[in-house]
DRENBA-181531 format. One record per residue (C-alpha): x, y, z; residue in one letter. Coordinates in Angstrom, 3 decimals. Each point is the difference from the previous one (the first is absolute). Example, Ala and Ser with C-alpha at 12.3 -4.5 7.8 and 13.67 -1.06 7.14 Angstrom:
<recs>
<rec><u>12.300</u><v>-4.500</v><w>7.800</w><res>a</res></rec>
<rec><u>1.370</u><v>3.440</v><w>-0.660</w><res>s</res></rec>
</recs>
This chain:
<recs>
<rec><u>72.902</u><v>95.111</v><w>92.230</w><res>m</res></rec>
<rec><u>3.569</u><v>-0.446</v><w>-1.247</w><res>a</res></rec>
<rec><u>2.155</u><v>2.988</v><w>-0.904</w><res>l</res></rec>
<rec><u>-1.683</u><v>3.367</v><w>0.232</w><res>d</res></rec>
<rec><u>0.659</u><v>1.622</v><w>-3.375</w><res>h</res></rec>
<rec><u>-1.780</u><v>3.205</v><w>1.031</w><res>t</res></rec>
<rec><u>3.044</u><v>0.894</v><w>2.102</w><res>l</res></rec>
<rec><u>2.075</u><v>0.929</v><w>-3.057</w><res>i</res></rec>
<rec><u>0.885</u><v>3.692</v><w>0.085</w><res>g</res></rec>
<rec><u>-1.511</u><v>0.573</v><w>3.415</w><res>v</res></rec>
<rec><u>2.140</u><v>1.525</v><w>2.769</w><res>d</res></rec>
<rec><u>-0.089</u><v>-1.777</v><w>3.285</w><res>g</res></rec>
<rec><u>-0.199</u><v>1.932</v><w>3.267</w><res>p</res></rec>
<rec><u>3.118</u><v>1.946</v><w>0.906</w><res>a</res></rec>
<rec><u>2.131</u><v>-1.789</v><w>2.572</w><res>h</res></rec>
<rec><u>2.515</u><v>1.576</v><w>2.382</w><res>e</res></rec>
<rec><u>3.087</u><v>-1.889</v><w>1.102</w><res>r</res></rec>
<rec><u>2.747</u><v>1.043</v><w>2.339</w><res>t</res></rec>
<rec><u>3.183</u><v>-1.828</v><w>0.821</w><res>w</res></rec>
<rec><u>2.700</u><v>0.205</v><w>2.622</w><res>t</res></rec>
<rec><u>3.736</u><v>-0.538</v><w>-0.095</w><res>a</res></rec>
<rec><u>-0.637</u><v>-3.409</v><w>1.564</w><res>k</res></rec>
<rec><u>-2.346</u><v>-0.920</v><w>-2.885</w><res>d</res></rec>
<rec><u>2.597</u><v>0.778</v><w>-2.655</w><res>t</res></rec>
<rec><u>2.712</u><v>-1.858</v><w>1.935</w><res>m</res></rec>
<rec><u>-2.313</u><v>-3.046</v><w>0.289</w><res>l</res></rec>
<rec><u>-0.700</u><v>0.168</v><w>-3.737</w><res>y</res></rec>
<rec><u>3.757</u><v>0.003</v><w>-0.717</w><res>a</res></rec>
<rec><u>0.428</u><v>-3.124</v><w>2.147</w><res>l</res></rec>
<rec><u>-2.990</u><v>-1.572</v><w>-1.731</w><res>g</res></rec>
<rec><u>1.656</u><v>0.286</v><w>-3.417</w><res>v</res></rec>
<rec><u>3.314</u><v>-1.316</v><w>1.267</w><res>g</res></rec>
<rec><u>2.079</u><v>3.018</v><w>1.025</w><res>a</res></rec>
<rec><u>2.546</u><v>-0.910</v><w>2.661</w><res>g</res></rec>
<rec><u>3.178</u><v>1.069</v><w>1.692</w><res>t</res></rec>
<rec><u>1.549</u><v>1.295</v><w>-3.243</w><res>s</res></rec>
<rec><u>-2.928</u><v>2.404</v><w>-0.494</w><res>e</res></rec>
<rec><u>-0.331</u><v>1.649</v><w>3.412</w><res>l</res></rec>
<rec><u>-1.073</u><v>3.316</v><w>-1.518</w><res>e</res></rec>
<rec><u>-3.300</u><v>-1.709</v><w>-0.865</w><res>f</res></rec>
<rec><u>-0.311</u><v>-2.440</v><w>2.913</w><res>a</res></rec>
<rec><u>0.915</u><v>2.313</v><w>2.945</w><res>t</res></rec>
<rec><u>-0.704</u><v>3.562</v><w>1.086</w><res>e</res></rec>
<rec><u>3.620</u><v>1.170</v><w>-0.548</w><res>k</res></rec>
<rec><u>-0.198</u><v>2.352</v><w>-2.999</w><res>g</res></rec>
<rec><u>-3.114</u><v>-1.853</v><w>-1.065</w><res>q</res></rec>
<rec><u>-1.186</u><v>0.038</v><w>-3.587</w><res>r</res></rec>
<rec><u>-2.831</u><v>-1.905</v><w>-1.656</w><res>v</res></rec>
<rec><u>0.119</u><v>-2.720</v><w>-2.619</w><res>l</res></rec>
<rec><u>-1.793</u><v>1.414</v><w>-3.064</w><res>p</res></rec>
<rec><u>-2.226</u><v>-3.079</v><w>-0.395</w><res>t</res></rec>
<rec><u>-1.764</u><v>0.939</v><w>3.235</w><res>f</res></rec>
<rec><u>-1.948</u><v>2.284</v><w>-2.339</w><res>a</res></rec>
<rec><u>-2.197</u><v>-2.895</v><w>-1.108</w><res>v</res></rec>
<rec><u>-1.169</u><v>-0.538</v><w>3.577</w><res>l</res></rec>
<rec><u>-0.420</u><v>3.688</v><w>0.757</w><res>a</res></rec>
<rec><u>-2.259</u><v>0.444</v><w>-3.052</w><res>a</res></rec>
<rec><u>-1.950</u><v>-3.232</v><w>0.213</w><res>q</res></rec>
<rec><u>-3.727</u><v>0.150</v><w>-0.646</w><res>a</res></rec>
<rec><u>-2.215</u><v>0.141</v><w>3.095</w><res>p</res></rec>
<rec><u>-0.463</u><v>-3.390</v><w>1.651</w><res>p</res></rec>
<rec><u>-3.343</u><v>-1.681</v><w>-0.456</w><res>g</res></rec>
<rec><u>-0.945</u><v>1.313</v><w>-3.453</w><res>r</res></rec>
<rec><u>-1.778</u><v>-2.863</v><w>-1.727</w><res>r</res></rec>
<rec><u>0.438</u><v>-0.774</v><w>-3.674</w><res>l</res></rec>
<rec><u>-2.876</u><v>-2.472</v><w>-0.006</w><res>g</res></rec>
<rec><u>-0.975</u><v>-3.362</v><w>1.454</w><res>d</res></rec>
<rec><u>2.618</u><v>-2.713</v><w>-0.603</w><res>f</res></rec>
<rec><u>2.296</u><v>-2.330</v><w>1.948</w><res>d</res></rec>
<rec><u>2.867</u><v>2.230</v><w>1.258</w><res>p</res></rec>
<rec><u>2.331</u><v>-3.006</v><w>-0.250</w><res>a</res></rec>
<rec><u>-0.272</u><v>0.399</v><w>-3.798</w><res>m</res></rec>
<rec><u>1.506</u><v>3.502</v><w>0.048</w><res>l</res></rec>
<rec><u>3.710</u><v>0.578</v><w>-0.571</w><res>v</res></rec>
<rec><u>2.017</u><v>3.178</v><w>-0.445</w><res>h</res></rec>
<rec><u>0.898</u><v>0.293</v><w>-3.690</w><res>a</res></rec>
<rec><u>1.742</u><v>3.335</v><w>-0.613</w><res>e</res></rec>
<rec><u>1.303</u><v>2.941</v><w>2.029</w><res>q</res></rec>
<rec><u>1.570</u><v>3.351</v><w>-0.750</w><res>s</res></rec>
<rec><u>0.657</u><v>3.231</v><w>1.890</w><res>f</res></rec>
<rec><u>1.304</u><v>3.477</v><w>-0.684</w><res>e</res></rec>
<rec><u>1.432</u><v>2.086</v><w>2.852</w><res>l</res></rec>
<rec><u>-0.279</u><v>3.774</v><w>-0.355</w><res>h</res></rec>
<rec><u>2.467</u><v>0.433</v><w>2.843</w><res>r</res></rec>
<rec><u>1.911</u><v>-2.125</v><w>2.488</w><res>e</res></rec>
<rec><u>-2.147</u><v>-1.420</v><w>2.762</w><res>l</res></rec>
<rec><u>0.675</u><v>1.110</v><w>3.605</w><res>p</res></rec>
<rec><u>0.484</u><v>-2.577</v><w>2.793</w><res>p</res></rec>
<rec><u>-3.294</u><v>1.203</v><w>1.520</w><res>a</res></rec>
<rec><u>-2.799</u><v>1.655</v><w>-1.896</w><res>g</res></rec>
<rec><u>-3.516</u><v>-0.244</v><w>-1.386</w><res>g</res></rec>
<rec><u>-1.948</u><v>0.098</v><w>-3.239</w><res>v</res></rec>
<rec><u>-3.584</u><v>0.091</v><w>-1.222</w><res>r</res></rec>
<rec><u>-0.593</u><v>-2.492</v><w>-2.791</w><res>t</res></rec>
<rec><u>-2.748</u><v>-0.155</v><w>-2.614</w><res>t</res></rec>
<rec><u>-0.244</u><v>-3.144</v><w>-2.124</w><res>s</res></rec>
<rec><u>-2.110</u><v>-1.252</v><w>-2.882</w><res>r</res></rec>
<rec><u>-0.531</u><v>-3.132</v><w>-2.062</w><res>v</res></rec>
<rec><u>1.301</u><v>0.872</v><w>-3.497</w><res>t</res></rec>
<rec><u>-0.869</u><v>-3.194</v><w>-1.823</w><res>g</res></rec>
<rec><u>-1.281</u><v>-3.578</v><w>0.150</w><res>i</res></rec>
<rec><u>1.449</u><v>-2.171</v><w>-2.744</w><res>y</res></rec>
<rec><u>-0.967</u><v>-3.484</v><w>-1.182</w><res>d</res></rec>
<rec><u>2.969</u><v>-2.331</v><w>0.040</w><res>k</res></rec>
<rec><u>-2.010</u><v>-3.166</v><w>-0.617</w><res>g</res></rec>
<rec><u>0.960</u><v>-2.039</v><w>3.071</w><res>s</res></rec>
<rec><u>-0.485</u><v>3.068</v><w>2.196</w><res>g</res></rec>
<rec><u>-0.474</u><v>3.736</v><w>0.131</w><res>a</res></rec>
<rec><u>2.677</u><v>2.682</v><w>0.335</w><res>l</res></rec>
<rec><u>-1.118</u><v>2.983</v><w>2.055</w><res>v</res></rec>
<rec><u>2.155</u><v>3.157</v><w>-0.247</w><res>t</res></rec>
<rec><u>0.030</u><v>2.756</v><w>2.594</w><res>l</res></rec>
<rec><u>1.689</u><v>3.368</v><w>0.437</w><res>s</res></rec>
<rec><u>0.567</u><v>2.112</v><w>3.097</w><res>a</res></rec>
<rec><u>1.211</u><v>3.503</v><w>0.697</w><res>t</res></rec>
<rec><u>1.356</u><v>0.968</v><w>3.419</w><res>a</res></rec>
<rec><u>0.433</u><v>3.587</v><w>1.170</w><res>v</res></rec>
<rec><u>1.721</u><v>1.371</v><w>3.071</w><res>d</res></rec>
<rec><u>-2.411</u><v>0.402</v><w>2.907</w><res>l</res></rec>
<rec><u>1.310</u><v>3.473</v><w>0.857</w><res>r</res></rec>
<rec><u>0.842</u><v>1.575</v><w>-3.345</w><res>t</res></rec>
<rec><u>-2.277</u><v>-1.928</v><w>-2.411</w><res>e</res></rec>
<rec><u>2.990</u><v>-0.326</v><w>-2.336</w><res>e</res></rec>
<rec><u>0.289</u><v>-3.255</v><w>-2.020</w><res>p</res></rec>
<rec><u>2.250</u><v>-2.559</v><w>1.641</w><res>v</res></rec>
<rec><u>-0.684</u><v>-3.353</v><w>-1.701</w><res>i</res></rec>
<rec><u>-1.690</u><v>-1.263</v><w>-3.136</w><res>t</res></rec>
<rec><u>-0.640</u><v>-3.742</v><w>0.115</w><res>s</res></rec>
<rec><u>-1.440</u><v>-2.493</v><w>-2.475</w><res>r</res></rec>
<rec><u>-0.744</u><v>-3.661</v><w>0.600</w><res>s</res></rec>
<rec><u>-1.855</u><v>-2.968</v><w>-1.395</w><res>a</res></rec>
<rec><u>-1.483</u><v>-3.121</v><w>1.528</w><res>v</res></rec>
<rec><u>-0.828</u><v>-3.244</v><w>-1.824</w><res>f</res></rec>
<rec><u>-3.095</u><v>-1.863</v><w>1.152</w><res>i</res></rec>
<rec><u>-0.138</u><v>-3.610</v><w>-1.163</w><res>r</res></rec>
<rec><u>-3.349</u><v>-1.279</v><w>-1.248</w><res>g</res></rec>
<rec><u>-1.423</u><v>3.459</v><w>-0.700</w><res>e</res></rec>
<rec><u>0.856</u><v>0.210</v><w>-3.707</w><res>g</res></rec>
<rec><u>-1.997</u><v>-1.071</v><w>-3.022</w><res>g</res></rec>
<rec><u>-2.427</u><v>2.932</v><w>0.078</w><res>f</res></rec>
<rec><u>0.853</u><v>1.145</v><w>-3.534</w><res>g</res></rec>
<rec><u>1.905</u><v>3.135</v><w>0.950</w><res>g</res></rec>
<rec><u>3.106</u><v>1.692</v><w>-1.370</w><res>d</res></rec>
<rec><u>3.250</u><v>-1.862</v><w>0.748</w><res>r</res></rec>
<rec><u>1.730</u><v>3.249</v><w>0.915</w><res>g</res></rec>
<rec><u>3.110</u><v>1.848</v><w>-1.215</w><res>p</res></rec>
<rec><u>3.289</u><v>-1.797</v><w>-0.710</w><res>r</res></rec>
<rec><u>3.146</u><v>0.920</v><w>1.870</w><res>n</res></rec>
<rec><u>2.857</u><v>0.020</v><w>-2.547</w><res>r</res></rec>
<rec><u>3.118</u><v>-1.118</v><w>1.847</w><res>w</res></rec>
<rec><u>2.865</u><v>-2.198</v><w>-1.171</w><res>t</res></rec>
<rec><u>3.119</u><v>-1.222</v><w>1.719</w><res>v</res></rec>
<rec><u>3.097</u><v>1.727</v><w>-1.447</w><res>p</res></rec>
<rec><u>2.111</u><v>-2.309</v><w>-2.160</w><res>d</res></rec>
<rec><u>3.023</u><v>0.124</v><w>2.291</w><res>r</res></rec>
<rec><u>1.066</u><v>-0.920</v><w>3.485</w><res>a</res></rec>
<rec><u>-1.377</u><v>2.109</v><w>2.872</w><res>p</res></rec>
<rec><u>2.041</u><v>2.953</v><w>1.138</w><res>d</res></rec>
<rec><u>-0.683</u><v>-1.000</v><w>3.607</w><res>h</res></rec>
<rec><u>-1.159</u><v>-3.137</v><w>1.770</w><res>k</res></rec>
<rec><u>-0.915</u><v>0.142</v><w>3.678</w><res>v</res></rec>
<rec><u>-1.094</u><v>-3.019</v><w>2.052</w><res>t</res></rec>
<rec><u>-1.768</u><v>0.211</v><w>3.361</w><res>y</res></rec>
<rec><u>-1.197</u><v>-2.924</v><w>2.079</w><res>a</res></rec>
<rec><u>-3.443</u><v>0.180</v><w>1.617</w><res>t</res></rec>
<rec><u>-0.576</u><v>-1.477</v><w>3.442</w><res>r</res></rec>
<rec><u>-2.424</u><v>-2.827</v><w>0.802</w><res>p</res></rec>
<rec><u>-1.942</u><v>2.420</v><w>2.244</w><res>e</res></rec>
<rec><u>0.209</u><v>2.926</v><w>-2.491</w><res>q</res></rec>
<rec><u>-3.752</u><v>0.067</v><w>-0.687</w><res>a</res></rec>
<rec><u>-0.775</u><v>0.071</v><w>3.723</w><res>l</res></rec>
<rec><u>2.186</u><v>3.092</v><w>0.381</w><res>i</res></rec>
<rec><u>-1.281</u><v>1.731</v><w>-3.140</w><res>y</res></rec>
<rec><u>-3.670</u><v>-0.470</v><w>0.917</w><res>r</res></rec>
<rec><u>0.536</u><v>2.222</v><w>3.070</w><res>l</res></rec>
<rec><u>0.175</u><v>2.925</v><w>-2.422</w><res>s</res></rec>
<rec><u>-3.755</u><v>-0.453</v><w>-0.583</w><res>g</res></rec>
<rec><u>-0.646</u><v>-2.795</v><w>-2.499</w><res>d</res></rec>
<rec><u>-1.655</u><v>-2.723</v><w>2.059</w><res>y</res></rec>
<rec><u>-1.244</u><v>-2.086</v><w>-2.970</w><res>n</res></rec>
<rec><u>0.011</u><v>-3.560</v><w>1.392</w><res>p</res></rec>
<rec><u>1.431</u><v>-1.263</v><w>-3.306</w><res>l</res></rec>
<rec><u>3.365</u><v>0.991</v><w>1.492</w><res>h</res></rec>
<rec><u>-0.382</u><v>-1.467</v><w>3.473</w><res>s</res></rec>
<rec><u>-2.769</u><v>-2.650</v><w>0.151</w><res>d</res></rec>
<rec><u>0.834</u><v>-3.419</v><w>-1.548</w><res>p</res></rec>
<rec><u>-3.704</u><v>-0.940</v><w>-0.307</w><res>e</res></rec>
<rec><u>-0.838</u><v>3.210</v><w>-1.863</w><res>f</res></rec>
<rec><u>3.055</u><v>-0.451</v><w>-2.239</w><res>a</res></rec>
<rec><u>-1.178</u><v>-3.532</v><w>-0.834</w><res>a</res></rec>
<rec><u>-3.355</u><v>1.408</v><w>-1.183</w><res>r</res></rec>
<rec><u>1.990</u><v>2.134</v><w>-2.426</w><res>a</res></rec>
<rec><u>1.935</u><v>-3.029</v><w>-1.265</w><res>g</res></rec>
<rec><u>3.264</u><v>0.446</v><w>1.948</w><res>f</res></rec>
<rec><u>1.515</u><v>-2.602</v><w>2.315</w><res>d</res></rec>
<rec><u>1.083</u><v>2.754</v><w>2.415</w><res>r</res></rec>
<rec><u>-0.391</u><v>3.776</v><w>0.384</w><res>p</res></rec>
<rec><u>1.728</u><v>2.109</v><w>-2.623</w><res>i</res></rec>
<rec><u>1.941</u><v>3.234</v><w>0.348</w><res>l</res></rec>
<rec><u>-1.880</u><v>3.237</v><w>-0.590</w><res>h</res></rec>
<rec><u>0.511</u><v>1.286</v><w>-3.520</w><res>g</res></rec>
<rec><u>0.731</u><v>3.409</v><w>1.431</w><res>l</res></rec>
<rec><u>2.728</u><v>-1.525</v><w>2.179</w><res>c</res></rec>
<rec><u>1.678</u><v>-1.360</v><w>-3.138</w><res>t</res></rec>
<rec><u>-0.539</u><v>3.482</v><w>-1.489</w><res>y</res></rec>
<rec><u>1.688</u><v>1.606</v><w>3.023</w><res>g</res></rec>
<rec><u>2.962</u><v>-2.380</v><w>-0.121</w><res>v</res></rec>
<rec><u>0.367</u><v>0.864</v><w>-3.680</w><res>t</res></rec>
<rec><u>-0.190</u><v>3.706</v><w>0.822</w><res>g</res></rec>
<rec><u>2.879</u><v>-0.388</v><w>2.457</w><res>r</res></rec>
<rec><u>2.102</u><v>-1.637</v><w>-2.719</w><res>a</res></rec>
<rec><u>-0.739</u><v>2.862</v><w>-2.422</w><res>l</res></rec>
<rec><u>0.706</u><v>2.605</v><w>2.667</w><res>l</res></rec>
<rec><u>3.490</u><v>-1.313</v><w>0.663</w><res>h</res></rec>
<rec><u>0.866</u><v>-1.089</v><w>-3.580</w><res>a</res></rec>
<rec><u>-1.008</u><v>3.081</v><w>-1.999</w><res>v</res></rec>
<rec><u>-1.047</u><v>2.783</v><w>2.394</w><res>a</res></rec>
<rec><u>3.173</u><v>0.223</v><w>2.097</w><res>g</res></rec>
<rec><u>-1.960</u><v>-1.184</v><w>3.071</w><res>s</res></rec>
<rec><u>-1.687</u><v>3.428</v><w>0.011</w><res>n</res></rec>
<rec><u>-3.781</u><v>-0.350</v><w>0.423</w><res>p</res></rec>
<rec><u>-0.498</u><v>3.485</v><w>-1.391</w><res>g</res></rec>
<rec><u>1.157</u><v>-1.255</v><w>-3.396</w><res>r</res></rec>
<rec><u>-2.324</u><v>-3.041</v><w>-0.362</w><res>l</res></rec>
<rec><u>-3.173</u><v>1.813</v><w>-1.021</w><res>r</res></rec>
<rec><u>-2.080</u><v>-2.797</v><w>-1.427</w><res>g</res></rec>
<rec><u>-0.214</u><v>-3.618</v><w>-1.089</w><res>m</res></rec>
<rec><u>-2.443</u><v>-2.347</v><w>-1.642</w><res>s</res></rec>
<rec><u>-0.252</u><v>-3.744</v><w>-0.475</w><res>g</res></rec>
<rec><u>-2.252</u><v>-2.958</v><w>-0.660</w><res>r</res></rec>
<rec><u>-0.244</u><v>-2.917</v><w>2.450</w><res>f</res></rec>
<rec><u>0.396</u><v>-3.255</v><w>-1.948</w><res>t</res></rec>
<rec><u>0.581</u><v>-2.796</v><w>2.536</w><res>s</res></rec>
<rec><u>-0.314</u><v>-0.515</v><w>3.753</w><res>p</res></rec>
<rec><u>2.929</u><v>0.139</v><w>2.402</w><res>v</res></rec>
<rec><u>0.152</u><v>-2.103</v><w>3.142</w><res>f</res></rec>
<rec><u>1.630</u><v>1.448</v><w>3.133</w><res>p</res></rec>
<rec><u>3.593</u><v>-1.208</v><w>0.237</w><res>g</res></rec>
<rec><u>0.690</u><v>0.100</v><w>-3.764</w><res>e</res></rec>
<rec><u>2.690</u><v>2.255</v><w>-1.416</w><res>s</res></rec>
<rec><u>-0.733</u><v>2.758</v><w>-2.532</w><res>l</res></rec>
<rec><u>2.367</u><v>1.223</v><w>-2.699</w><res>t</res></rec>
<rec><u>-0.644</u><v>3.378</v><w>-1.616</w><res>v</res></rec>
<rec><u>1.500</u><v>0.478</v><w>-3.484</w><res>s</res></rec>
<rec><u>0.339</u><v>3.661</v><w>-1.039</w><res>v</res></rec>
<rec><u>0.677</u><v>1.558</v><w>-3.400</w><res>w</res></rec>
<rec><u>0.826</u><v>3.673</v><w>-0.413</w><res>e</res></rec>
<rec><u>-1.357</u><v>1.057</v><w>-3.391</w><res>e</res></rec>
<rec><u>0.897</u><v>3.682</v><w>-0.278</w><res>g</res></rec>
<rec><u>-2.389</u><v>1.894</v><w>2.245</w><res>v</res></rec>
<rec><u>-2.162</u><v>-3.114</v><w>0.473</w><res>e</res></rec>
<rec><u>0.676</u><v>-2.733</v><w>2.560</w><res>v</res></rec>
<rec><u>-1.518</u><v>-3.410</v><w>-0.647</w><res>l</res></rec>
<rec><u>-0.058</u><v>-2.916</v><w>2.435</w><res>f</res></rec>
<rec><u>-1.431</u><v>-3.411</v><w>0.787</w><res>r</res></rec>
<rec><u>0.123</u><v>-2.123</v><w>3.136</w><res>t</res></rec>
<rec><u>0.503</u><v>-3.779</v><w>0.012</w><res>s</res></rec>
<rec><u>0.305</u><v>-2.883</v><w>2.437</w><res>k</res></rec>
<rec><u>3.012</u><v>-2.313</v><w>0.258</w><res>d</res></rec>
<rec><u>-1.529</u><v>-2.434</v><w>-2.500</w><res>d</res></rec>
<rec><u>-0.374</u><v>2.771</v><w>-2.582</w><res>g</res></rec>
<rec><u>-3.734</u><v>0.504</v><w>0.435</w><res>t</res></rec>
<rec><u>-0.860</u><v>3.643</v><w>-0.671</w><res>v</res></rec>
<rec><u>-2.158</u><v>1.397</v><w>2.791</w><res>v</res></rec>
<rec><u>-0.049</u><v>3.734</v><w>-0.813</w><res>l</res></rec>
<rec><u>0.162</u><v>0.927</v><w>-3.694</w><res>d</res></rec>
<rec><u>-0.374</u><v>2.953</v><w>-2.346</w><res>h</res></rec>
<rec><u>1.863</u><v>2.120</v><w>2.511</w><res>g</res></rec>
<rec><u>0.774</u><v>3.662</v><w>-0.511</w><res>r</res></rec>
<rec><u>1.537</u><v>2.463</v><w>2.472</w><res>a</res></rec>
<rec><u>0.328</u><v>3.779</v><w>0.000</w><res>t</res></rec>
<rec><u>3.352</u><v>1.163</v><w>1.333</w><res>i</res></rec>
<rec><u>0.988</u><v>3.657</v><w>0.460</w><res>l</res></rec>
<rec><u>3.562</u><v>0.818</v><w>-0.992</w><res>h</res></rec>
<rec><u>2.142</u><v>1.384</v><w>2.855</w><res>p</res></rec>
</recs>
């Protein structure tokens, strides 16, 4: 079989995940936090980068979407909403479901949602939505899916933040739980059409989240309550990322580009609480 369309609307098994202060520090290092962000990278007054939410609420490992070459799957979209600031150590129970399978011609876009509740109180902690694009699985005559209406403001960004990634960035980030060989194994990356392993999309997402945190949320993780974006081009470890940010009233828009201007994370929106 190819994609399993019977999965649409079906909840997967609930999955419990706990994390320690060491896990959230390692995540911070994996998305580039360093000596200027010790509140995230050490135990002294430790707080948690908001984008850790996408790992905490990830769907259970091993859930199959069908029978296809995993090298053809790439992360396409990601969003999260935090109902409260994450603690350095904690735990959630997550339920996820496939919400749609859309025909994009050259491939299929599979959308998923997840809800994570506190293990002790059962109160909502994270709502997460994501999409994966699977090359070669389109052409089945299905709906192309909803359009995301987003345009770049017709003015210069209010903020531009540039962070360099390290050549070994993917090897650090994968220790937070994403061991997809696309990001570490040159032979596997070649099967997917890349001349070397690429950076995890969620690492690029986390780097972008750091930029938003410091540019528009006063470096306060309690104020960055959500963000969404669409992955548009691969990043190789060692490349620099520039996040352009526009403050449009209560809405914050952003996009992330490489040094050559290639946009790698687009259609960005962030939810910022006012102090």
